Each structure stands twice: as structure tokens, then as C-alpha cells.
C-alpha positions in Angstrom: 110.3 65.0 74.8 108.1 66.4 77.5 109.1 70.1 76.8 108.3 69.8 73.1 104.9 68.3 73.9 104.1 71.1 76.4 105.1 73.6 73.8 102.8 72.0 71.3 99.9 71.9 73.9 100.6 75.6 74.5 100.2 76.5 70.8 97.1 74.4 70.6 95.5 76.1 73.6 96.4 79.7 72.4 94.8 78.9 69.0 91.9 77.0 70.5 92.5 73.8 68.4 90.6 70.7 69.8 92.9 68.4 71.8 93.1 65.1 69.8 94.5 62.8 72.5 92.7 61.4 75.5 92.4 63.6 78.6 94.8 61.4 80.6 97.6 62.2 78.3 97.3 65.8 78.8 96.8 65.4 82.5 100.1 63.6 82.7 101.8 66.4 80.8 100.6 69.0 83.2 101.3 66.8 86.3 103.7 68.8 88.5 106.9 67.0 89.3 107.0 67.8 93.0 108.3 65.0 95.1 108.0 64.2 98.8 110.9 64.4 101.1 113.0 61.2 101.3 112.7 61.4 105.1 108.9 61.1 104.9 106.1 62.9 106.5 107.6 63.6 109.9 110.7 65.4 108.6 109.3 68.9 108.8 106.8 68.3 106.0 109.3 69.2 103.3 108.7 68.8 99.5 111.4 68.8 96.9 111.7 69.9 93.3 114.2 68.1 91.1 117.1 70.3 90.0 119.1 70.2 86.8 122.2 68.9 88.5 120.7 65.9 90.0 120.5 67.4 93.6 117.4 68.5 95.3 116.0 71.9 96.2 113.9 72.3 99.4 110.5 74.1 99.6 108.2 74.4 102.6 105.0 72.4 102.5 102.0 73.2 104.3 99.4 70.4 104.5 100.1 68.7 101.2 99.2 65.2 100.2 102.2 62.7 99.9 100.4 60.9 97.0 101.7 61.4 93.5 99.3 59.7 91.1 100.8 57.3 88.6 99.4 57.6 85.1 99.4 55.3 82.1 101.6 57.8 80.1 105.4 57.5 80.8 105.8 61.1 80.1 104.8 62.2 83.7 107.1 59.7 85.4 110.4 61.8 85.3 112.2 64.6 83.6 114.7 62.1 82.1 113.6 62.9 78.6 113.5 66.6 78.9 115.7 68.7 76.7 118.8 69.6 78.6 118.4 73.3 77.7 115.3 73.4 79.8 115.5 73.2 83.5 112.8 71.7 85.8 111.9 75.2 86.9 111.1 76.4 83.3 109.1 73.3 82.6 107.1 73.8 85.8 106.5 77.5 84.9 105.2 76.4 81.5 102.9 73.9 83.1 101.5 76.6 85.5 101.0 78.9 82.6 99.1 76.3 80.7 96.9 75.4 83.8 95.9 79.2 84.0 95.3 79.5 80.4 93.1 76.3 80.1 91.0 77.3 83.1 90.4 80.7 81.5 89.5 79.0 78.1 87.2 76.5 79.8 85.1 79.4 81.2 85.0 81.2 77.9 81.9 80.9 75.8 83.9 81.8 72.7 85.5 78.3 72.8 83.7 75.2 71.3 81.8 73.2 74.0 83.7 70.0 73.2 87.0 71.7 73.7 85.8 73.2 77.0 84.6 69.8 78.2 88.0 68.3 77.4 89.6 71.0 79.5 87.2 70.2 82.4 88.1 66.5 82.2 91.7 67.3 82.4 91.2 69.5 85.5 89.2 66.7 87.2 92.2 64.3 86.6 94.6 66.8 87.9 92.7 67.3 91.1 91.3 63.9 91.8 94.3 61.7 90.7 97.3 63.8 90.4 96.8 65.8 93.6 97.8 69.1 91.7 96.2 71.2 94.4 98.5 69.8 97.1 101.4 70.4 94.9 100.4 73.9 94.2 100.0 74.5 97.9 103.6 73.1 98.4 104.9 75.5 95.8 103.3 78.5 97.6 106.2 78.3 100.0 108.8 78.3 97.4 111.7 80.8 97.8 111.4 81.3 94.0 108.9 84.3 93.9 107.9 83.6 90.4 107.1 80.0 91.0 105.2 81.0 94.2 103.3 83.7 92.4 102.4 81.4 89.4 101.4 78.6 91.9 99.1 80.9 93.7 97.4 82.1 90.6 96.9 78.5 89.2 95.6 77.3 92.6 93.1 80.1 92.8 91.8 79.3 89.3 91.5 75.6 90.2 89.7 76.3 93.5 87.2 78.6 91.7 86.8 76.0 88.9 85.7 73.5 91.5 83.4 76.0 93.2 81.6 76.7 89.9 81.5 73.3 88.2 81.1 71.1 91.3 79.7 73.5 93.9 82.3 72.2 96.3 85.1 73.9 98.1 88.7 72.3 97.6 89.3 70.4 100.9 93.2 70.7 100.6 93.1 74.4 100.0 90.6 75.0 102.8 92.7 72.9 105.2 95.8 74.7 104.3 94.1 78.2 104.7 92.6 77.4 108.1 95.9 76.0 109.4 97.9 79.0 108.1 95.8 81.7 109.3 95.0 80.2 112.6 98.8 79.4 113.1 99.8 83.1 112.8 102.4 84.3 113.8 104.2 80.9 114.2 103.1 80.0 110.6 105.0 82.4 108.4 103.6 81.7 104.9 100.6 83.8 105.4 101.1 86.1 102.4 100.8 83.3 99.9 97.5 82.1 101.5 96.1 85.6 101.4 97.0 86.0 97.8 95.2 83.0 96.8 92.0 83.9 98.6 92.1 87.4 97.3 92.4 86.3 93.7 89.4 83.9 94.2 87.2 86.6 95.5 88.2 89.1 92.7 87.6 86.3 90.1 84.0 85.8 91.6 83.3 89.5 91.5 84.4 89.7 87.9 82.3 86.8 86.8 79.3 87.9 85.0 77.6 84.5 84.5 77.5 82.8 87.9 75.2 84.0 90.7 77.8 85.4 93.1 76.0 85.2 96.5 76.0 81.5 96.8 79.6 80.9 95.6 80.8 83.7 98.0 79.0 82.3 101.0 80.4 78.8 100.2 83.8 80.3 100.0 83.9 82.5 102.9 81.6 80.9 105.5 84.1 78.1 106.5 86.8 80.8 106.8 84.7 83.5 108.5 85.8 82.8 112.2 89.4 82.3 111.4 89.6 85.5 109.3 88.0 87.5 112.1 90.6 86.1 114.6 93.4 86.7 112.2 92.3 90.3 111.8 92.7 90.8 115.6 95.8 88.8 115.8 97.8 90.6 113.1 96.6 94.2 113.9 96.3 94.0 117.7 97.5 91.1 119.7 100.7 90.2 117.8 101.3 93.7 116.3 104.8 95.2 116.5 105.5 98.3 114.4 109.2 97.3 114.4 108.4 94.4 112.1 106.8 96.7 109.5 109.4 99.5 109.0 110.6 98.0 105.7 108.1 97.1 102.9 110.4 94.2 101.9 110.1 92.2 105.1 108.1 89.0 105.4 105.9 90.6 108.0 105.3 93.6 105.8 104.5 91.4 102.9 101.8 89.6 104.9 100.3 92.7 106.1 100.1 94.4 102.6 98.5 91.0 101.3 96.0 91.3 104.2 95.1 94.9 103.2 94.4 93.6 99.7 92.2 90.9 101.0 90.3 93.5 103.2 89.7 95.5 100.1 88.3 92.5 98.3 86.2 91.6 101.2 84.8 95.1 101.4 83.9 95.0 97.6 82.2 91.6 98.0 79.9 92.5 101.0 77.3 93.9 98.5 76.7 90.5 97.1 75.4 89.0 100.3 72.0 89.9 101.9 73.5 89.6 105.3 77.4 90.1 105.4 79.6 87.7 107.1 81.7 88.7 110.1 84.9 88.8 108.0 83.3 91.4 105.8 82.2 93.6 108.7 85.3 93.3 111.0 87.1 96.2 109.4 84.2 98.5 110.3 83.5 97.1 113.8 87.2 97.0 114.9 88.5 99.9 112.9 90.3 101.3 116.0 93.1 98.7 115.3 93.7 100.2 111.9 93.5 103.9 113.2 96.2 103.0 115.9 98.3 101.3 113.3 98.1 104.3 110.9 99.7 106.6 113.6 102.4 104.1 114.5 106.0 103.9 113.1 105.1 101.5 110.3 106.5 102.0 106.8 104.8 104.8 104.7 103.5 102.4 102.0 101.6 100.3 104.6 100.2 103.5 106.2 99.1 104.9 102.9 97.4 101.6 101.9 95.4 101.6 105.1 94.4 105.2 104.7 93.2 104.5 101.2 91.4 101.4 102.4 89.6 103.6 105.1 88.6 106.1 102.3 86.9 103.3 100.4 85.0 102.3 103.6 83.6 105.8 104.1 82.7 106.1 100.4 81.1 102.7 100.4 77.7 104.2 101.5 78.1 107.0 98.8 78.5 104.6 95.9 75.4 102.6 97.0 73.4 105.7 97.8 73.0 106.3 94.0 71.0 103.1 93.7 68.6 103.7 96.7 68.1 106.8 98.9 66.9 104.6 101.8 69.8 102.2 101.7 70.4 102.1 105.4 66.8 101.4 106.2 67.1 98.4 104.1 70.4 97.3 105.3 70.8 97.6 109.1 74.2 95.9 109.2 75.6 98.5 107.0 74.1 101.2 109.1 75.7 99.7 112.3 79.0 99.3 110.6 79.1 102.9 109.3 78.1 104.3 112.6 80.7 102.2 114.4 83.4 103.4 112.0 82.3 107.1 112.2 82.4 107.1 116.0 85.7 105.5 116.1 87.3 107.9 113.6 85.8 111.0 115.3 86.9 109.8 118.8 90.6 109.6 117.6 90.4 112.8 115.7 89.4 114.7 118.8 92.4 113.2 120.6 94.8 114.9 118.1 95.2 111.6 116.1 95.7 113.6 112.8 98.7 115.4 114.0 100.4 112.1 115.0 100.3 110.8 111.4 103.5 111.4 109.6 103.0 112.2 105.9 105.7 111.8 103.3 107.8 114.9 103.1 108.8 114.2 99.5 105.8 113.1 97.4 106.9 110.8 94.7 105.4 109.4 91.6 105.2 105.6 90.8 106.6 104.9 94.3 110.1 106.2 93.4 112.2 108.5 95.5 112.2 111.5 93.4 110.0 114.5 94.0 107.3 115.1 91.3 107.9 118.4 89.5 105.9 121.2 91.0 104.9 119.5 94.2 106.9 121.8 96.4 104.2 124.4 96.1 102.0 122.2 98.3 104.6 122.2 101.1 106.0 118.8 100.4 103.1 116.6 101.8 101.6 113.7 100.0 98.5 115.3 98.6 96.7 111.9 97.9 97.0 110.9 101.5 96.1 114.4 102.7 92.9 114.4 100.8 92.1 110.7 101.8 92.5 111.5 105.5 90.4 114.7 105.2 87.7 112.9 103.3 87.6 110.1 106.0 87.0 112.7 108.6 84.4 114.7 106.7 82.4 111.7 105.7 82.5 110.3 109.3 81.1 113.8 110.5 78.4 113.5 107.8 77.2 110.2 108.8 77.4 110.8 112.5 75.4 114.0 112.3 72.8 112.5 109.9 72.0 110.1 112.8 72.4 112.4 115.8 69.4 113.9 117.5 70.5 116.9 119.7 71.9 120.3 118.7 74.4 120.1 121.5 75.9 116.8 120.4 76.3 118.0 116.8 77.8 121.3 117.6 80.2 119.8 120.1 81.5 117.1 117.8 81.6 119.4 114.7 83.6 122.2 116.4 86.1 119.8 117.9 86.6 117.6 114.8 86.8 120.6 112.4 89.2 122.5 114.5 91.5 119.4 114.5 91.1 119.1 110.8 92.0 122.9 110.3 95.1 122.5 112.4 96.1 119.4 110.3 95.6 121.2 107.0 97.6 124.2 108.1 100.5 122.2 109.3 100.8 120.4 105.9 100.1 123.3 103.7 102.1 126.0 105.7 104.5 126.6 102.9 101.9 126.9 100.2 101.4 130.5 99.0 97.7 130.0 98.7 97.4 129.0 102.4 98.4 132.4 103.5 95.6 134.1 101.5 92.7 132.0 103.0 90.1 134.4 104.4 87.2 132.1 105.0 87.5 128.5 106.4 85.5 127.2 103.4 88.3 128.2 101.1 90.3 125.3 102.5 87.9 122.9 100.8 89.0 124.0 97.3 92.7 124.3 98.5 92.7 120.6 99.7 90.5 119.0 97.0 91.1 121.1 93.9 93.1 118.4 92.2 90.6 115.7 92.5 87.0 116.2 91.3 85.5 113.2 92.9 86.9 113.9 96.2 85.9 117.5 96.0 82.3 116.5 95.3 82.2 114.1 98.2 83.7 116.6 100.7 81.4 119.4 99.4 78.3 117.1 99.7 79.4 116.1 103.2 79.6 119.7 104.4 76.4 120.7 102.7 74.5 117.7 104.4 75.9 118.8 107.7 74.9 122.4 107.1 71.3 121.3 106.3 71.2 119.2 109.4 72.1 122.4 111.5 69.6 124.3 109.6 66.7 121.9 110.2 67.3 121.6 114.1 
């Protein structure tokens, strides 16, 4: 029976035993049983997963192929011989788990070469004959969240496998991604598309063998324009804060997934000599994010965007350890940091900080209970308070390092720091330590004392600003 054969294959893959039968046999075992709608292509592009009671369960399809490859092995023709104690969903989850495991094993140097070659032959059959990529794309839209998640992971692994082994981008996945992102907001399955792309980028960055620049460019270049357009669409043209008041809504899920993608794009820009537009758009159009942070979105989304901004302003600091003249060598990074700093300081001077609601009950692990001892800090979320403060201080540092006149520096510094002090006082008003502050510099230790790395970055920013004043 199919399930017993899959279970045996699972054991063989875990142990690393060479697969004895021909590749086509294993490809048929892993061939996902996702069938096209009986109504055909024009009936809303539906795909169907067989259910245990003989009925059908519908799942949205986004640009999938209608071909299901026939194989010489009768195992893949139906679920008729499957043990009745296993439903099609469980079989499919096992198939997806096996695909993930086998891709990982195929890339491991610890596995024998012949075994890895066998795995690669199986993947080629799954992609070229069984249209597994199209079936996985179909499953992304499943209402079964576990199936959707597993399909996303498996699809990401297979797309990356093709990039590495064939130096080619999967056409079905690329078509799906372009259609989904350009179709926002009408196309609602955005989160699943973003998950897959984010996973691929992270896998590329983790890979220590393959040169990253070429693969990243081949992956992102075809998506560059549509990702830039999606950024403006989701954060500006079609943004409505009422859609993001709950973290469990479909819109919020898409936005959170996009934040994760922006973080991956930020981490990946170092690998390219000239970053793509999608890797720069967060810096050049950061005003969209700043406006969103002060809107009525759910606190989780606000916090994720604030932490992303913190990573942006610290991006230079991490690279500065390698080369003191980084910005002279990297003009795009200089332009991006200057654009971000100017935008941040502009809104700070317009009382932006005071319009940002911070959590009144800081919690741990995302729960609703107050962490013990946090009331001494006035009830505000200290992580977000530090992050916002660091965003302002690092923006001041970069702006002043690239300003020429004393008047310009003094005006911006006094205005921004006065707003920052008001912000600190309002969120630490019930703290006993805040009433004992004699000198403004004491606020630095009061705000950043719990995080050494943030304290270092904040102190360095203020010291560099002081040195700039001293030299003028």
C-alpha cells in the first residue's frame, strides 16, 4: 500500500540508505494527488484534493498546470490502495515532509554522492513530468494552514534546488508570484506567495557553498519592479488601518509576511555590488512605514515595523566594522541612509513620536500578562521605546556626519532631541528614577540600561555628534 511504501521511504531517507528502486518509482510515490476541477479551467481555476468520504474538498488555485503526469508505476494513480486509517491529507503531509527532507539531504556533503544523485533525479521527474511545482502552488491557497505551510516550504526548497542545480528560475513559481503581487489587493493569497520568497532568500543567505550574488540576482531581478510596486500598493495606495486592527485577519497576515520579506531583502543587499530597487525601496520610501507606525494598526504590526527600522539604522553600524570608508565605496547605501535619516528627522520634528501608542502592559512571549517588575518603568514596552529612541539617535548621527553648516546641525539637533526628551518623559513618568534625573545625559542610561548593544550604539551616536560639533 502507498502509505507503507512512503513510511519505508521515510525511514530510508532518515537513515541515509541508498534507494534501491528506479527513480521513477520514488517520483510516483511522491507525486501529489491534486486533481483539476471537473468543470475545467474556466471554473474559477479550482483544484481539488480527494477526501476520505469520496467527496471533494476545494482549494484555490493560482496559475497551476492542469496536467497530471502519468507514470509507469500504478501506485501514483489513486489512493485506492491506501490504508483506511490514513486520510489523503496525512499522506500528502508525509509526501511534503519527504520532499523537504530529500532536498536537504541532496545538498548535504555528508550523504554519499550516488544517493544525492538519485534524489536529484527524483526531483527532476517531479518537476518536469509530475508538475509538482504547480500542485504545490495550488496547495498554497488551502484553507488547511498546515498543508499550506508545508507546501510553501517544499515549494521554496524545490525552487532553490532548480536555481542551484540548473541555474534556472522555476517558471510556474515566477508566473504565480508576478500575478499574485501585481494583482493586489484583488488577489488575496499574497501571504503564501511572500512566505515562499522569504524562505528562498533565507536559504540562499544560509548557504555556505554557492556564490550568493548570482543566485540572488537571478531570483530577484524578474521580481524587482513588481516588488517595488507592491510596496507602494500595500503601504500607501491601498492602505486602510481598519484592515489591520486584528493580527489574525487575512490583511494583517499579508502585511506581517511582507515585513518578514523586507527584513530578508535588507539582509540580502550586502551580497550584490549594486542593490536592486526592491532592496532599496524601504529606505527611499520609508515615509510610508513612518505613517503606518503612527496609525491605528495592531500593536504587533507596529512593533515589527519599528524593529525593522532599527535594523535599517544599524545596517551601517554592522558594516562599519569591516571598513571605515564604507559609504565612499558604496554610494547607494549612502543615498539610502541619508534618505531614511532625513525622513525620520522630518517626522520627529512634527511630533511624530508622541502620536505612537506604546503598549501599556508590556508582556512576555506575546501574552497578555504583565511581566513581573515592569511596572517600575511606567508600563511602556521598553523594547519598542529603546528601538524608537535608537532610530532617532542614529538618524541624527548620520545626518550630522554629512551636514556642513553649524546652523543646520544645531537647529536639527535641538528640535529632534527636545522631541525625544518629551517622548522619554511621557513614557517613564511613573518611574522613580526619572524624577531624579539632573542632567539630560542621564536619560541615556535610564532608557538603554537593560540592553548593552543598544546602549553602545546610542552612546556612540551621541559621541560622534558631539565630536562633529567640536570640530566645527
